[in-house]
C-alpha positions in Angstrom: 0.0 0.0 0.0 1.4 3.4 -1.0 2.2 5.6 2.0 1.4 9.3 1.6 1.9 12.5 3.6 -0.8 15.1 2.7 -0.1 18.8 3.0 -2.9 21.4 2.6 -4.7 24.1 4.5 -8.0 25.6 3.2 -11.4 24.1 2.4 -10.3 23.5 -1.2 -7.9 20.8 0.1 -10.2 18.9 2.5 -12.1 16.8 -0.1 -8.7 15.8 -1.7 -7.6 14.5 1.7 -10.8 12.6 2.2 -10.5 11.0 -1.2 -7.1 9.6 -0.4 -8.4 8.0 2.7 -11.5 6.6 1.0 -9.4 5.2 -1.8 -7.4 3.2 0.7 -4.0 5.0 0.5 -2.0 4.9 3.8 -2.0 8.6 4.9 0.8 8.7 7.4 0.2 12.3 8.5 -1.4 15.5 7.5 0.7 18.7 7.5 -1.2 22.0 7.7 -0.8 25.6 8.8 -1.1 26.5 12.5 -4.4 27.5 14.1 -5.0 31.2 13.5 -7.2 33.9 15.2 -10.3 34.5 13.1 -12.9 37.3 13.1 -13.3 40.5 15.1 -13.2 38.4 18.3 -9.9 36.7 17.2 -11.2 33.2 18.0 -8.4 30.7 17.6 -9.6 28.5 14.7 -8.2 25.3 13.1 -7.7 25.3 9.3 -10.3 23.2 7.4 -7.8 20.5 6.6 -6.9 20.0 10.2 -10.6 19.6 11.0 -11.0 17.0 8.3 -7.8 15.2 9.4 -9.1 15.0 13.0 -12.5 13.7 11.8 -10.6 11.0 9.9 -8.4 10.1 12.9 -5.2 11.1 11.2 -2.0 12.5 12.8 -1.7 16.2 12.3 1.6 18.3 12.1 1.4 22.1 12.1 4.7 23.8 11.6 4.9 27.6 11.7 7.7 27.3 9.2 9.0 24.1 7.6 12.6 24.9 6.8 14.9 24.1 9.7 12.1 22.9 11.9 11.7 19.8 14.1 8.5 19.1 12.2 10.5 18.9 8.9 12.6 16.1 10.3 9.6 14.4 11.7 8.0 14.3 8.2 11.1 13.0 6.6 11.5 10.3 9.3 8.0 9.0 8.5 9.5 7.9 5.1 6.5 8.3 2.9 6.4 6.9 -0.7 4.8 10.1 -1.9 4.0 13.6 -0.7 0.8 15.3 -2.0 0.2 19.0 -1.5 -2.9 21.1 -2.3 -2.8 24.8 -1.3 -0.5 24.1 1.7 0.8 27.7 1.9 4.5 27.1 2.3 7.4 26.3 0.0 8.9 22.8 0.6 12.6 22.7 1.4 14.8 20.7 -1.0 15.5 18.0 1.6 11.8 17.3 1.8 11.3 17.4 -2.0 14.1 14.8 -2.4 12.8 12.5 0.4 9.9 10.4 -1.1 10.8 7.7 -3.6 7.8 8.8 -5.8 8.5 12.5 -5.4 6.2 15.3 -4.3 3.2 16.3 -6.4 1.0 19.4 -6.2 -2.7 20.0 -7.0 -2.6 23.5 -8.3 -5.7 25.6 -9.2 -4.7 26.9 -12.6 -3.8 25.7 -16.0 -0.1 26.0 -15.6 2.2 27.6 -16.7 -0.5 30.3 -16.3 -0.9 31.7 -12.8 1.9 30.3 -10.8 1.7 31.4 -7.1 -0.7 31.6 -4.2 -3.8 33.3 -5.6 -4.4 31.7 -9.0 -8.2 31.6 -8.7 -8.5 35.2 -7.5 -6.3 36.4 -10.3 -8.0 34.5 -13.1 -11.3 36.1 -12.2 -9.8 39.6 -11.7 -8.2 39.3 -15.1 -11.6 38.4 -16.7 -10.4 35.0 -17.9 -13.1 32.7 -19.5 -11.5 29.4 -18.4 -9.4 27.9 -15.6 -8.7 24.5 -14.3 -6.5 22.3 -12.2 -3.0 21.0 -12.8 -1.3 18.0 -11.2 2.4 18.5 -11.3 5.7 17.3 -9.9 7.2 19.8 -7.4 10.7 21.3 -7.6 12.4 24.2 -5.8 11.2 26.8 -8.2 7.6 27.9 -7.5 5.0 25.9 -9.4 7.5 25.1 -12.1 7.6 21.3 -12.1 6.6 19.0 -15.0 2.8 18.7 -15.7 1.3 15.3 -15.1 -2.4 16.1 -15.9 -4.8 19.0 -16.4 -8.5 19.5 -16.4 -10.3 22.6 -17.6 -13.6 24.3 -16.7 -15.2 27.6 -17.9 -15.5 30.7 -15.8 -18.9 32.2 -16.2 -20.1 35.9 -15.7 -21.8 34.7 -12.5 -18.7 32.9 -11.0 -16.8 34.4 -8.1 -13.7 33.2 -6.4 -15.7 31.3 -3.7 -17.8 29.4 -6.3 -14.7 28.5 -8.3 -12.9 27.3 -5.2 -15.7 24.8 -4.7 -15.8 23.8 -8.3 -12.0 23.4 -8.7 -11.8 21.4 -5.4 -14.1 18.8 -7.0 -12.2 18.9 -10.3 -8.8 18.5 -8.4 -10.1 15.7 -6.3 -11.3 13.7 -9.3 -8.2 14.5 -11.4 -5.9 13.3 -8.7 -7.9 10.2 -8.1 -7.6 9.4 -11.8 -3.9 10.3 -12.0 -2.4 8.7 -8.9 -2.2 5.1 -10.3 0.1 6.4 -13.1 2.2 8.4 -10.6 2.6 5.4 -8.3 3.5 3.1 -11.3 5.8 5.8 -12.8 4.0 5.5 -16.1 2.6 9.0 -16.6 3.6 11.0 -19.6 4.6 14.3 -17.8 5.6 17.3 -19.9 7.8 20.3 -19.1 6.2 23.7 -18.8 6.6 26.3 -21.5 8.5 29.0 -19.7 7.6 31.6 -22.4 3.9 31.3 -21.3 4.5 31.7 -17.6 2.3 34.2 -15.6 2.0 34.7 -11.9 -0.7 35.1 -9.3 0.9 36.5 -6.2 -1.0 36.7 -2.9 -3.5 39.5 -3.0 -2.2 42.8 -1.7 -4.2 45.5 0.1 -3.7 47.8 -2.9 -5.4 45.2 -5.2 -8.4 45.3 -2.9 -9.1 49.0 -3.4 -11.6 49.9 -6.2 -10.3 52.4 -8.8 -13.5 53.9 -10.2 -11.6 55.2 -13.2 -11.4 51.7 -14.6 -14.0 50.2 -16.9 -17.2 48.7 -15.4 -16.3 45.2 -16.4 -12.8 45.5 -14.8 -14.3 46.6 -11.6 -17.0 43.9 -11.7 -14.2 41.3 -12.2 -12.3 42.8 -9.3 -15.3 42.6 -7.0 -16.2 39.0 -7.9 -12.5 38.0 -7.9 -12.2 39.2 -4.3 -15.5 37.6 -3.2 -15.9 36.2 -0.5 -12.4 37.1 0.6 -10.6 39.4 1.1 -13.4 41.6 -0.5 -12.9 44.8 -2.6 -13.4 48.1 -0.9 -13.8 51.8 -1.6 -14.5 54.8 0.7 -17.3 57.3 1.2 -16.7 60.4 3.4 -13.4 58.9 4.6 -15.2 55.7 5.8 -14.2 52.4 4.3 -17.0 50.5 2.5 -16.6 46.9 1.3 -18.4 45.9 -1.9 -19.5 42.3 -1.8 -21.7 42.0 -4.9 -22.2 44.1 -7.9 -22.7 44.0 -11.6 -22.3 46.1 -14.7 -25.3 48.3 -15.8 -26.1 50.6 -18.7 -26.5 54.3 -17.9 -26.7 57.5 -20.0 -24.6 59.6 -17.7 -21.2 61.2 -17.9 -20.4 62.1 -14.3 -16.9 61.7 -12.7 -15.9 58.1 -11.9 -17.1 57.2 -8.4 -20.2 59.4 -8.5 -23.6 58.0 -7.5 -25.8 58.5 -10.5 -28.9 56.5 -9.7 -30.6 55.3 -6.5 -33.5 52.7 -6.5 -35.1 50.9 -3.6 -32.9 47.9 -3.7 -29.7 49.1 -5.4 -27.7 52.1 -6.4 -25.4 52.9 -9.3 -21.9 54.3 -9.4 -20.3 55.8 -12.4 -17.0 54.2 -13.6 -14.5 55.1 -16.4 -15.4 54.9 -20.1 -18.9 56.3 -19.3 -20.0 53.0 -17.8 -21.4 52.1 -14.4 -21.6 49.5 -11.6 -24.8 48.5 -9.8 -24.1 47.9 -6.1 -26.2 45.0 -4.7 -24.4 44.1 -1.4 -22.0 46.0 0.7 -20.6 46.5 4.2 -20.1 49.9 5.7 -17.3 50.4 8.3 -18.1 48.8 11.6 -21.3 47.1 10.3 -22.3 43.7 9.1 -22.6 42.8 5.4 -26.0 43.9 4.1 -28.0 44.2 0.9 -28.1 47.5 -0.8 -31.8 47.6 0.0 -31.1 47.3 3.8 -28.3 49.8 3.5 -30.5 52.4 1.7 -33.2 52.0 4.4 -30.7 52.3 7.2 -27.2 53.6 7.5 -27.1 54.7 3.9 -30.5 56.5 3.9 -28.6 59.8 3.5 -27.0 58.7 0.2 -27.8 61.1 -2.6 -27.2 61.3 -6.3 -24.0 63.2 -6.8 -22.3 61.7 -3.7 -18.8 60.4 -4.6 -16.9 57.3 -3.7 -13.2 57.7 -3.6 
């Protein structure tokens, strides 16, 4: 029976771990990120993969940093045949990459060589791509640069956001890995090298990428908002107060106001001018210090003083 160490952290990775156990692989341990404070009350919360591992009765290892740690040697000493990673969140040191007989493989949520890095789903949506997918690849020291073993592609629709695509790609990645593992274990897969001329990157989202620039086109802003939904969430400001924009869409208007200007207010939404004489309809938002709410609730309550001509910065 092939022995595996699984390394992953978010909800995207949990079904992949569950599949490995259900398919009868010997999962020696699960390596995931440490518990973190979550929410305004900073409640110490386990990552989803740890919760899944505990439910499955598996040994959990949570290194703050792998390189040079006691946990790194513990993982190597377990002597796995194969290491499987899926959105783990840390680079693997060379001594770990070299340890398993069958190598280390990664389930990456993009069609490599496009979108190497930690935010491939976010970036694909922000960039307005019409397709994405999952790549199973061998790992090497260079970020997401190993040989491609298998890929599976899905469309990105106008209604998709990052959260929906995480769920879809988790299913795709689970099934693709399930199909691909036998050829990895038997060393019969036909892996191919990545074309370095086609490489693009998806770095972790910065605070600056979260701020809405109303001078951009409506479609670019819409892609930004859905690309950052449900985390970390795009934001703007009104009267020096931060406002998160959770859901929005493009809308046709016959106005030519300055970008960021409120140009229409209805009972259940309001419209903000963007660049190129276009506009965005705001459907769901979160004023500073408040909970997420519909635009209708906002306009009936804290946003009741919003007027046509007010300007988001």
